[in-house]
N, C-alpha and C positions, 0 to 999 in steps of 0.2 A: 360399192358407194352408200354412204349415207343417205336417207330420202331425203327429198326437199320439202320443207314443212311451208305453207302458205299461211299468211294472216288469217286468224281465228280457225285453224284446225285445231280439233281437239287431241289432247293428248291424255291417254288414261295408262296409269303408271303403280307400280306398287315401290314402297321405297322403306328403307332403314335409315334411321338418323343415330349416328354413334358420337361419342366424345372422343377428343383425340388425345386421349390416355392410355396407359398401359393396359386396363382391361377392358378398353374399347366399351364402355356404357352404352346400353343401349338408350335411347332418350323416345323414340317412335318406331313404331312397326307397322304398317298399314296392313299388313296380313293378320296381325292379332286383332285388329279393328275389326277384321270381318270385311272389308271391302276398301277397292284401290281408288288412288286418288287421280284428279282429274283436272286439267288446266287447259288453258286457251292460248293459243300464241298469240301475241300482241296486244292481250286485254290488261297489261300494265300490273301482272302478278306481282304481289310483293316481293317475290321469291325471284327476280328476273334471273339470278344464275341458274336457275332450276331449268328455264327455258333453253338458255346456252347449253345446259348440260343433256337434256332429253333432245334436243334437234340436232345432237351430234352422233345420235344413236341410231342402231335399228332395230324395227319390231322384233321384240323376242331376246333383244340383247339385255346381258346383265353387265352393269359397269359400277366401279368403285371411285368416287371423286374425293378429294380433299379440298376444304374451301377456307378460306381464312377470315379471319373476324370482319374484315370488311365488306365481306358477300353475306354474313349470316346474321348481322344484327337483329333485322327484322324476324327469324325464325320463329322466337316465341309466340309471336302474334299468329306466324301462319300455322303453328303448330297447335296453338290453341283452338282457332277457326275449325282444323280439319278434326281435332278432337270432339268437338260438339256437333258436327256434321254426322260422325261416325257413330254418334249416340243418339241421333236423329234430331237435335236441336237446332236452334238458331244460331249460326255462327255469330251474331249482332246482338245475342241476348245479354241483356243487361246495360248495353252501351247508352251513353248520351248522345246528345246531338253534337257529337265532335269527330275528330278524325282517329284513327286506330291508336297511333301513340299517346294522343291527348287522353284516350280512356285510361291505357295504362299509368299515365302519370297520374290522373284523378284518382284512381283506386290503388295505385302503388301494388298492385299484384295481377297474375293472370289467373288466379286459383289452382294452380300447380306449382309446387316448390321448385322442382327442377328447370321449370321455363322460368320462375322467376330468377334464379341463381344466373340463368343466360344472359337475363335482362342487364341484372347489375354487372356481369363480369362478362362481356361477349368473348367468344373463343372460337378458336377454328373447328368446324365440325367434319366429319366423314360422312356422304351421304352413299348408299348404295342403291341403286336402282334399276328395274326392269320395266323397259318400256312393252306394254301390253296391245296397244290398239292406238293407230291416228286415223282419224275420220271426219268428215263433213259434220260440223254442230248441230244440223239438223237431221242426222240420220240415227241420233240416239238421244236418249232422255237426257237433258241437262239439270245438273244441280242447281237450286236456287240461287244460290251464292254467286253463280256466275251470269245470271241473267241481269240484262238493264231494267230498270223501273218500269218502262213501257212493256217489257216480255211479262214481267211478273204481272203486272196488271191485265194483260190480254190472257194470262193462262189461268186466271182466276175463275173465269165464268165456266171455262171448259172443265175445270176439276170439278166445280160447283154441278153441272149439266152429269158428269162421270158417276160422282157420287149420286145424284137423285137416280140415274140408270139402275146402278148397283143396289139402291132401297128396294126399287121396284121387283128386283129379284130375290128380295131378301137375303142379299149377299152383306150383311151390316157390318162385319168387319172390315172389309175393302173397301165400302162406302165412307166410313169413318176415316179411313187412311186418307182419302180424297179429300175429305172437307177439311182435314188436319193440314194436309199440305197447303191448302187454298189460304188456309189462316194464318200458317208461317211465311208465304208470300207477303199476304198484306202487312202482315206485323212487322216485317223487313222492310217493306217501303215506309211504312209507319213511322219506324226508328230514324228515318233521316228526314223527319219533317219537325218543325218547332210543335210541342205541345200546345195546344188552345189553337193553332192555325186552322182556317178553312179546311185544307187538305188534311190534316191530320183527324179532325172531328169527323170527316165524310169517311176517311179511311176505317175508323172506330166503327161507324155505322156499318158499314160494308161487313166487317168481322161478325157483328152480330148473328145473321142467319145463319151462316156457317156453322159458327160454335152451337147455336140450337139444334142444327141438325147431327151434330157430333154426338151431342148428349142424348139426341132421341136415340142414334147408332146405340150408345152404349146402355141405355135403358133396355133396349132389345136384346142386348147381349147380357143383361143383368150385372153389369160392373157399375153400380149404384156409388159407390166413392168415388169413383171418377167422375162421375156423373155431379156429385156433390161438389167435388174439388173444382172442376171448371165453372160452374155456375156460379160457384163463390166468386172466383174473379172476375166472370161477366158482371154481376149484381154490384159487385165494388166499383165499377165504372159506370153502368146504366142501372141506378136503381128504380127506373121505372119499367124494367123490362117485364111486362107479365108473364111471356112464355118461359122466360127464365125462372122467375119463382115457382111456376107450375112444376115444372121438369125437377126442380131441386125438392120440390114437396112431395112429387113421386117416388124421388130417390131415398128421401128420409122415409117416407112411408114403408118402402120396402125392406129397409135395415130396422122396424122398428123404433125409430127416434120420433115418437109420436108428438112430444112437444114441438119440435121444430116444425113437423110436417104439417101441424094444424096451423102453425104461425104464418108458413107460407102460403097454404091455402089461403088462410083468411085476407093475405095480403093481395092474392091475385082478386078475390072479390072487391078489396077495396080501390084496386085500380081502375078495374072494369066491372061496373055492376052489372052488366049483361052475362057475366060468367058466374053471376050469385048462383043460378040453381045448380051448375057442374060442380060448384065449389060444396054446397050443400051434399050432392050424392057422394062427392069422394070423402069428406068428412064421415058421412054416415057410413061407409064402407070400410073406412079405417077405424071407426068405431065396432063396429061387428068384426072385424078381424081380431081386435084385441082382446074384443068380451070372448070369441069363441076359443083363441088361444091360451087366455087366462082360465075360461073354464074346462078346457081339456086338461091344462096343466095342473090345476088344483084338484081333480076327482081322479087323476090318475098318480098321485101322488102316494106314497107312504112315507106317513107322518110320524113313524117310530123314532126315527134317525134325525128328526129337525130338531135344532135347538130353539131356544125362546124367542132369540131374538128373530130368526128366519120366518117362525111361526108367525109371529106379530106382524112381519113385513106380507107374508103370503095372505093373511087373513084381513088385514087391510086393503090390499088389491084386491080380494074377494069381493070384499062389502061395497068398494067403488062402483064394481059393475052389477053387483047383486044386493041392492041395498034391503031386500026382504029375504036375504038368505041366510038369516041366524039357526034357523033350525036344522039347516045342513050344516052348518059349522059345530053345533052341537054334536051331530052324529059323527063328524070326521074326527072330532076330539075323543070321542069315546073309541071311537077304531084305533085310533092312535094309543090310547090309553090303556087299550084292552092287552095291545103287543106289548106295551111296555112293562107290565105286571110281571112278566119273567124275565124281565133285563134289569142288572142294577141303574140306579139313577144315577145319570150324568149330569154334572153341571158344568156350564159354559161361560 
């Protein structure tokens, strides 16, 4: 006899979705996505027919079901959400403050052509399902999209503390994952609030320290462009975030974006005068790094194969850092011209 499922039992399963055509075209396959799907019985899941199908199965059973169009109309919404979850993204990403169908009508697209076609012409679908696990929702980690608002908010400080503990152990990759998960929970809750409302603004403020912690982990992992991307987004929304400018400046400096690094360091000093001495040290260190790198590059170069345009740029850079270095330049030119005497002249 099939198992008796109770309210809020968690169902973990693999599924394939196929079109009801001669080719049996595969639309989705959770195994290819690398993770099983999970729903909770009685949680008003959009594909209610899936609850009916899964609760008729035994654990470990594989079964195929044909469902007519009256039961598959919302499948494109479900599929889009599951695809985003499999990619580690927020299933509500990009949605406005409206229901799921309202968002689809607003944007006229799910972002996936095959799902858009199902939206335009609802049709019967075939589902091949394998029930993997049935359990108490408290016995394993729940996906964020299954949590209620209060559950998500309660989970955020837990993830924050877990991230901090991992940082102390210098497990920066794992810590970054915790901070990122906490940010995702807050953004999901925030997406349900009206922009400008008190709750919306407060949730935005809660996101800031988590984003900054994530960026610090990325700095430690030397993933500087990830830091720049996240701080760009953060500073677009919070233009007075001193720590955001500082972390972005450090990332720019690490990838030799000198102009951008100086700009952000100066912004730190403008926003918080008490950090002026720190900014001065950072800019001085940046200048020294640039100077040493330029010096090393210039004096190790074989100028015999450098064209005139490249040589001009190189000399201007050298004179910027060494305004009294004209005698060195004469020596380098002599060295280069001596090597060129035995070589035919080249024009560029």
